[in-house]
Structures are given as structure tokens and as C-alpha cells.
C-alpha positions as CSV (number, residue, x, y, z in Angstrom):
1,M,15.2,-2.3,-1.3
2,E,14.4,-3.0,2.3
3,Q,11.5,-0.5,2.1
4,T,10.1,-2.4,-0.9
5,Q,10.3,-5.8,0.9
6,G,8.8,-4.5,4.2
7,S,6.0,-2.8,2.1
8,R,5.3,-5.9,0.1
9,E,5.0,-8.0,3.2
10,W,2.3,-5.5,4.7
11,L,0.5,-5.5,1.3
12,K,0.3,-9.3,1.3
13,Q,-1.1,-9.1,4.9
14,A,-3.5,-6.6,3.9
15,Q,-4.7,-8.9,1.1
16,D,-5.0,-11.7,3.4
17,A,-7.1,-9.6,5.8
18,L,-9.3,-8.5,2.9
19,R,-10.0,-11.8,1.6
20,A,-10.9,-13.0,5.1
21,G,-13.4,-10.1,5.3
22,Q,-11.4,-8.1,7.8
23,F,-11.6,-4.6,6.2
24,G,-10.4,-2.6,9.1
25,E,-7.5,-4.8,9.5
26,A,-6.7,-4.6,5.9
27,N,-6.9,-0.8,6.0
28,E,-4.4,-0.9,8.9
29,Y,-1.9,-3.0,6.8
30,L,-2.4,-0.8,3.9
31,E,-1.7,2.2,6.2
32,R,1.6,0.4,7.5
33,A,2.6,-0.2,3.8
34,T,2.4,3.4,2.9
35,T,4.3,4.6,6.1
36,R,7.0,2.1,5.0
37,L,7.1,3.5,1.5
38,L,7.1,7.1,2.7
39,S,10.0,6.5,5.1
40,R,12.8,6.8,2.7
41,S,16.2,8.0,2.8
42,T,17.0,10.9,0.3
43,D,19.3,13.5,-0.6
44,P,18.4,16.7,1.4
45,S,18.3,18.7,-1.6
46,R,15.5,16.5,-2.9
47,A,13.6,16.2,0.5
48,G,10.7,18.6,-0.7
49,E,10.0,16.6,-3.9
50,P,7.0,14.4,-3.7
51,M,7.7,10.8,-3.9
52,Q,6.8,9.4,-7.4
53,D,5.8,5.7,-6.7
54,N,3.0,3.7,-8.5
55,R,2.7,1.5,-5.5
56,L,1.2,4.6,-3.5
57,A,-1.4,5.3,-6.0
58,H,-2.5,1.7,-5.9
59,I,-2.4,1.8,-2.2
60,V,-4.7,4.9,-2.1
61,D,-7.0,3.3,-4.7
62,A,-7.4,0.2,-2.6
63,R,-8.2,2.2,0.5
64,Q,-10.8,4.1,-1.4
65,A,-12.2,0.7,-2.5
66,L,-12.3,-0.6,0.9
67,Y,-14.2,2.5,2.3
68,R,-16.8,1.6,-0.5
69,R,-16.6,-2.0,0.6
70,D,-15.6,-3.0,-2.9
71,R,-13.7,-6.1,-1.9
72,R,-12.9,-6.9,-5.6
73,E,-11.4,-3.6,-6.5
74,A,-9.5,-3.4,-3.2
75,D,-8.0,-6.7,-3.9
76,R,-7.2,-5.9,-7.5
77,Q,-5.4,-2.5,-6.5
78,I,-3.4,-4.4,-3.7
79,D,-2.4,-7.0,-6.3
80,M,-1.2,-4.2,-8.6
81,A,0.7,-2.5,-5.8
82,I,2.5,-5.7,-4.8
83,R,3.5,-6.4,-8.5
84,A,4.6,-2.7,-9.2
85,N,8.2,-2.0,-9.0
């Protein structure tokens, strides 16, 4: 739960930066959200299994949209990541 809350805060900051036209800052916040999501506790027997989380896919898509300077798509993907459970 703490990871979800922390990542959502980074995502909201990314969205604010994006809406202000700060693409580099938005990307930094997306990287921080990704790190927060990937920093998880798990049973050692499952440590080698890839994490399955829709939020990660939306963050990847948002970052790709940022690289293309597609503000609308990046904003949409960040919003979907915020709402994903």
C-alpha cells in the first residue's frame, strides 16, 4: 500500500510538470514512480518473477509519449496509471 501511495504522488507531480510544459521534470517524476513500484518486498522464491502491474505499462507508455512530445497521450497514460489498482 505504501508503494502505491508513493508512486501515485510521483505520478501526480509528473502530471503537474507535464501540464506546465516541463517535459524533463515530468520524465524524472515518472522514473521515480517506476522505482517506487519496482522497490517491493516479495518472497525470495518469487524474486525472479517479473512484476505484473498495469501502472508500469502506463508509465512506460507515458514516457514514450514524452519522448515524442505528445503531451495529450502522456497525460492520458499518466492519468490511467494514477487510476490503475
